[in-house]
C-alpha positions as CSV (number, residue, x, y, z in Angstrom):
1,X,109.1,79.6,106.3
2,X,109.9,81.3,109.5
3,X,107.6,84.1,110.6
4,X,110.2,86.6,109.3
5,X,110.5,84.9,105.9
6,X,106.7,84.6,105.5
7,X,106.4,88.4,105.9
8,X,108.8,89.1,102.9
9,X,106.3,88.8,100.1
10,X,104.0,91.2,102.0
11,X,106.9,93.6,102.6
12,X,107.9,93.5,99.0
13,X,104.4,94.3,97.9
14,X,104.3,97.3,100.3
15,X,107.6,98.6,98.8
16,X,106.1,98.1,95.3
17,X,103.1,100.2,96.1
18,X,105.2,102.9,97.7
19,X,107.4,103.0,94.6
20,X,104.5,103.2,92.2
21,X,103.0,106.0,94.3
22,X,106.3,107.9,94.3
23,X,106.5,107.5,90.5
24,X,103.0,108.9,90.0
25,X,103.8,111.9,92.2
26,X,107.1,112.7,90.4
27,X,106.5,115.9,88.5
28,X,110.0,116.3,86.9
29,X,112.4,114.0,85.2
30,X,114.9,114.7,88.0
31,X,112.3,113.5,90.5
32,X,111.8,110.3,88.4
33,X,115.5,109.7,88.6
34,X,115.4,110.2,92.3
35,X,112.7,107.5,92.7
36,X,114.7,105.2,90.5
37,X,117.7,105.5,92.7
38,X,115.6,105.1,95.9
39,X,114.0,101.8,94.8
40,X,116.3,100.4,92.1
41,X,119.7,101.9,92.7
42,X,122.6,100.0,94.2
43,X,121.3,100.6,97.7
44,X,117.7,100.7,96.6
45,X,115.0,99.0,98.6
46,X,114.0,96.4,96.1
47,X,117.6,95.5,95.4
48,X,118.1,94.8,99.1
49,X,115.3,92.3,98.9
50,X,117.0,90.6,95.9
51,X,120.2,90.2,97.9
52,X,118.2,88.5,100.7
53,X,117.0,85.7,98.3
54,X,120.3,83.9,98.4
55,X,120.2,83.6,102.2
56,X,116.8,82.0,102.3
57,X,116.1,78.3,102.6
58,X,115.9,76.6,99.1
59,X,112.1,76.1,99.4
60,X,111.5,79.8,99.9
61,X,113.8,81.3,97.3
62,X,111.5,80.7,94.3
63,X,108.5,82.5,95.9
64,X,110.5,85.5,97.3
65,X,112.6,85.8,94.1
66,X,109.5,85.8,91.9
67,X,107.9,88.5,94.1
68,X,111.0,90.7,93.9
69,X,111.3,90.2,90.1
70,X,107.6,91.1,89.5
71,X,107.8,94.2,91.7
72,X,111.1,95.3,90.0
73,X,109.6,94.9,86.5
74,X,106.5,96.8,87.3
75,X,108.4,99.7,88.9
76,X,110.8,99.9,85.9
77,X,107.8,100.0,83.5
78,X,106.2,102.7,85.5
79,X,109.4,104.8,85.6
80,X,109.8,104.5,81.9
81,X,106.2,105.5,81.2
82,X,106.4,108.5,83.6
83,X,109.7,109.7,82.1
84,X,108.2,109.6,78.6
85,X,105.1,111.3,79.8
86,X,107.0,114.2,81.3
87,X,109.3,114.5,78.3
88,X,106.3,114.7,76.0
89,X,104.7,117.4,78.1
90,X,107.9,119.6,78.1
91,X,107.8,122.6,75.7
92,X,110.3,122.3,72.8
93,X,111.7,125.7,73.6
94,X,112.2,127.1,77.1
95,X,111.2,130.6,75.9
96,X,109.5,132.1,72.8
97,X,111.6,131.9,69.7
98,X,111.4,134.3,66.7
99,X,111.6,132.2,63.6
100,X,112.3,135.3,61.4
101,X,115.7,135.9,63.0
102,X,118.6,135.1,60.7
103,X,120.6,132.0,61.6
104,X,124.0,132.0,63.2
105,X,127.0,131.0,61.0
106,X,128.6,127.6,62.1
107,X,131.7,127.8,64.2
108,X,134.9,127.5,62.1
109,X,133.3,128.9,58.9
110,X,131.6,127.1,56.0
111,X,132.3,123.4,55.4
112,X,134.1,121.9,52.5
113,X,134.9,118.7,50.7
114,X,137.7,116.5,52.1
115,X,140.8,116.9,49.8
116,X,140.6,113.2,48.7
117,X,136.9,113.5,47.8
118,X,137.6,116.8,46.0
119,X,140.4,115.0,44.0
120,X,138.0,112.2,43.2
121,X,135.4,114.6,41.8
122,X,138.1,116.4,39.8
123,X,139.2,113.1,38.2
124,X,135.6,112.0,37.6
125,X,135.0,115.3,35.7
126,X,138.1,114.9,33.6
127,X,137.3,111.3,32.6
128,X,133.6,112.0,32.1
129,X,134.6,114.6,29.6
130,X,136.4,111.8,27.7
131,X,133.2,109.7,27.7
132,X,134.2,107.4,30.5
133,X,131.5,106.1,32.8
134,X,131.8,106.3,36.6
135,X,131.2,103.0,38.2
136,X,130.9,101.8,41.9
137,X,131.2,98.3,43.3
138,X,130.5,96.8,46.7
139,X,133.0,97.3,49.6
140,X,132.2,93.8,50.9
141,X,133.4,91.4,48.2
142,X,134.6,87.8,48.1
143,X,137.7,85.7,47.4
144,X,136.2,84.8,44.0
145,X,136.1,88.4,42.7
146,X,139.2,89.8,44.5
147,X,141.6,86.9,43.9
148,X,140.3,84.0,41.9
149,X,139.0,86.1,38.9
150,X,142.0,88.4,39.2
151,X,144.5,85.5,38.4
152,X,146.0,85.4,41.9
153,X,147.7,82.0,42.6
154,X,146.1,79.9,45.4
155,X,149.2,80.4,47.5
156,X,149.6,84.2,46.9
157,X,150.4,86.0,50.2
158,X,147.7,88.6,49.6
159,X,145.1,86.0,50.3
160,X,146.4,85.7,53.9
161,X,144.7,87.4,56.8
162,X,148.0,89.4,57.4
163,X,147.0,91.4,54.3
164,X,143.2,91.0,53.8
165,X,140.3,91.5,56.2
166,X,138.3,88.3,56.0
167,X,134.8,88.4,57.5
168,X,134.2,86.3,60.6
169,X,132.5,83.1,59.9
170,X,133.7,82.7,56.3
171,X,137.4,81.8,56.9
172,X,136.7,78.1,56.3
173,X,134.9,78.8,53.0
174,X,136.2,79.4,49.5
175,X,135.4,81.4,46.4
176,X,132.2,83.4,46.5
177,X,131.3,82.2,50.0
178,X,134.5,83.6,51.5
179,X,133.8,87.2,52.2
180,X,136.2,90.1,52.8
181,X,136.5,93.9,52.8
182,X,137.8,94.6,49.3
183,X,141.7,94.9,49.4
184,X,141.8,96.6,46.0
185,X,139.3,98.0,43.4
186,X,140.4,95.8,40.5
187,X,137.9,93.0,41.3
188,X,135.1,95.5,40.5
189,X,136.2,95.4,36.8
190,X,134.9,91.8,36.6
191,X,131.5,92.9,37.8
192,X,131.4,95.7,35.3
193,X,132.4,93.4,32.4
194,X,129.7,91.0,33.2
195,X,127.1,93.7,33.4
196,X,128.0,95.6,30.2
197,X,128.7,94.8,26.5
198,X,132.1,95.8,25.2
199,X,133.8,98.0,24.1
200,X,133.7,100.1,27.2
201,X,135.7,102.7,29.2
202,X,135.1,103.4,32.8
203,X,136.6,104.6,36.1
204,X,135.7,103.2,39.5
205,X,137.0,105.2,42.6
206,X,136.5,104.0,46.1
207,X,137.8,103.0,49.5
208,X,139.8,99.8,50.0
209,X,141.1,98.0,53.1
210,X,144.4,96.4,53.9
211,X,145.5,94.7,57.2
212,X,148.8,96.5,57.6
213,X,150.6,98.7,60.1
214,X,149.9,102.4,59.8
215,X,152.6,105.0,59.4
216,X,153.1,108.3,57.6
217,X,152.7,106.7,54.2
218,X,150.4,103.8,54.9
219,X,146.8,103.4,56.2
220,X,144.4,100.5,56.7
221,X,141.6,102.2,54.8
222,X,142.5,104.4,51.9
223,X,141.2,105.5,48.5
224,X,142.1,104.1,45.1
225,X,141.2,105.3,41.6
226,X,141.1,102.8,38.9
227,X,140.6,103.3,35.1
228,X,140.0,100.6,32.5
229,X,139.6,100.7,28.7
230,X,138.5,97.5,26.9
231,X,138.3,97.4,23.1
232,X,139.4,95.3,20.1
233,X,142.7,97.1,19.7
234,X,144.1,99.2,22.6
235,X,147.7,100.4,22.1
236,X,150.0,101.2,25.0
237,X,149.7,104.8,24.0
238,X,146.2,104.6,25.4
239,X,147.6,103.7,28.7
240,X,149.9,106.7,28.5
241,X,146.9,108.9,27.8
242,X,145.2,107.6,31.0
243,X,148.2,108.3,33.1
244,X,148.7,111.8,31.6
245,X,145.0,112.6,32.2
246,X,145.3,111.7,35.9
247,X,148.5,113.6,36.5
248,X,147.5,116.7,34.5
249,X,144.3,116.9,36.6
250,X,146.1,116.4,39.9
251,X,148.9,118.9,39.3
252,X,147.3,121.3,36.8
253,X,150.2,120.9,34.3
254,X,151.9,118.1,32.2
255,X,154.0,115.8,34.3
256,X,156.8,113.7,32.8
257,X,156.3,109.9,33.3
258,X,158.0,106.7,32.5
259,X,156.8,103.0,32.3
260,X,158.9,100.2,33.6
261,X,158.2,96.5,33.3
262,X,156.5,95.1,36.4
263,X,154.6,92.0,37.5
264,X,151.0,92.0,38.7
265,X,148.8,88.9,38.5
266,X,145.9,90.6,36.8
267,X,147.9,92.3,33.9
268,X,150.1,91.0,31.1
269,X,152.3,92.9,30.3
270,X,152.4,94.9,33.5
271,X,154.1,98.2,34.2
272,X,155.3,100.3,37.1
273,X,154.5,103.8,36.2
274,X,156.7,106.6,37.6
275,X,156.4,110.4,37.6
276,X,159.1,113.0,37.7
277,X,159.4,114.2,41.3
278,X,157.6,117.5,41.6
279,X,159.5,118.5,44.7
280,X,163.0,118.7,43.2
281,X,162.0,118.6,39.5
282,X,163.9,115.4,39.0
283,X,167.2,116.6,40.6
284,X,167.0,114.2,43.6
285,X,165.7,114.9,47.1
286,X,164.5,113.1,50.2
287,X,161.0,112.7,48.8
288,X,162.2,110.7,45.7
289,X,165.2,109.2,47.6
290,X,167.6,111.0,45.4
291,X,166.5,109.3,42.2
292,X,164.3,112.0,40.7
293,X,161.3,109.7,40.1
294,X,158.4,108.6,42.2
295,X,156.4,105.4,41.7
296,X,152.8,106.4,41.5
297,X,150.7,103.6,40.0
298,X,150.7,100.1,38.4
299,X,149.2,99.5,35.0
300,X,149.0,97.2,32.1
301,X,146.8,95.1,29.7
302,X,144.2,92.9,31.4
303,X,145.5,89.3,31.7
304,X,143.7,86.9,29.4
305,X,142.4,85.0,32.4
306,X,140.9,88.2,33.7
307,X,139.1,88.9,30.5
308,X,137.8,85.3,30.4
309,X,136.5,85.8,34.0
310,X,134.7,88.9,32.7
311,X,133.0,86.9,30.0
312,X,135.2,88.3,27.2
313,X,137.3,86.5,24.5
314,X,140.9,87.5,25.0
315,X,141.6,86.7,21.3
316,X,139.1,89.4,20.4
317,X,139.4,92.0,23.2
318,X,142.2,93.7,25.0
319,X,142.6,96.8,27.1
320,X,144.6,98.8,29.7
321,X,144.3,99.1,33.5
322,X,145.6,102.0,35.6
323,X,145.3,101.9,39.4
324,X,146.4,104.9,41.4
325,X,146.6,105.4,45.2
326,X,144.5,108.5,45.4
327,X,145.6,109.6,48.9
328,X,149.2,109.5,47.9
329,X,148.5,111.8,44.9
330,X,146.7,114.2,47.2
331,X,149.7,114.2,49.5
332,X,152.0,115.2,46.6
333,X,149.5,117.8,45.3
334,X,149.3,119.7,48.7
335,X,152.7,118.8,50.2
336,X,151.2,116.7,53.0
337,X,153.7,114.5,54.7
338,X,151.5,112.2,56.8
339,X,148.6,110.2,55.3
340,X,147.1,109.7,58.8
341,X,146.0,113.4,58.8
342,X,143.3,112.5,56.3
343,X,141.5,110.3,58.9
344,X,142.3,112.5,61.9
345,X,139.1,114.6,61.9
346,X,141.4,117.5,63.0
347,X,139.5,120.6,61.9
348,X,142.8,122.6,61.8
349,X,143.9,120.3,59.0
350,X,140.5,119.9,57.2
351,X,139.5,123.6,57.2
352,X,142.6,124.4,55.0
353,X,140.7,122.8,52.1
354,X,137.3,124.4,52.7
């Protein structure tokens, strides 16, 4: 070392002692912050010593660098301890407070349920009155429950990342080891079937996730409401009863519906279920694209492969699924034209339903 370099550890120790003394003398949190800036800030004294390390001969860098690091660490600990000490010593209230005074009402008035949550509760009440159980499944599921057990072919496009959110680190796995955010609620029915003895009837509302572009009618995270009856002999009229119960609860009056043949991997036979447009009363308008009907939900009897996956014999048991997009029904109930408002956290929108 040169004479100048040999003095650096001593100088660093002197700065360390000055910093510790300044910390001990600080009597407010603002004073502690001032000490922090003086010694550890961008132009702080200890940081200037750290910048000198790279200019020293290689043989001296380790000694000086260690001295700077030790001093910096000790000062940081002292600053943290002093800050906590001052915070603990501060009174909780700046002035006396009368605990007997009445509270102030929250700004914006009382809170309320989100319209989708309120709708979910209304439907739960309606189906509970019909002796249905309310069930809840996990939001993180797997390829096994969401696709394999639901009779989706191995090459079905819904299995691709363009539609489903697959969890990082499981993309090269299969079945139960390949994890995802549930893209629909239907996979939860397999879990319920395996946990209960038939016959059964239950509903299972919840949020689902799709990897798609958002617009006025589509969101990446939205609510579905699914209903399932399983018994030895379930006629199609039972499915009609489920649909009517949902729509009567949503609109407060009977709504005319129709069932068209449709294909879904997990039901056989499957149906597209339409309702008479409530905007134009079936006369034709922009909402229903001039046809007088709106598609609101798929439904149908569980596919035999689905019943087998649930541990049931399809020769003995049958049933009926109904799956409704809850957000879309809420939009029709209140005349909302953009589903993105539900997730906007805009109090001007939400306080309408309080």
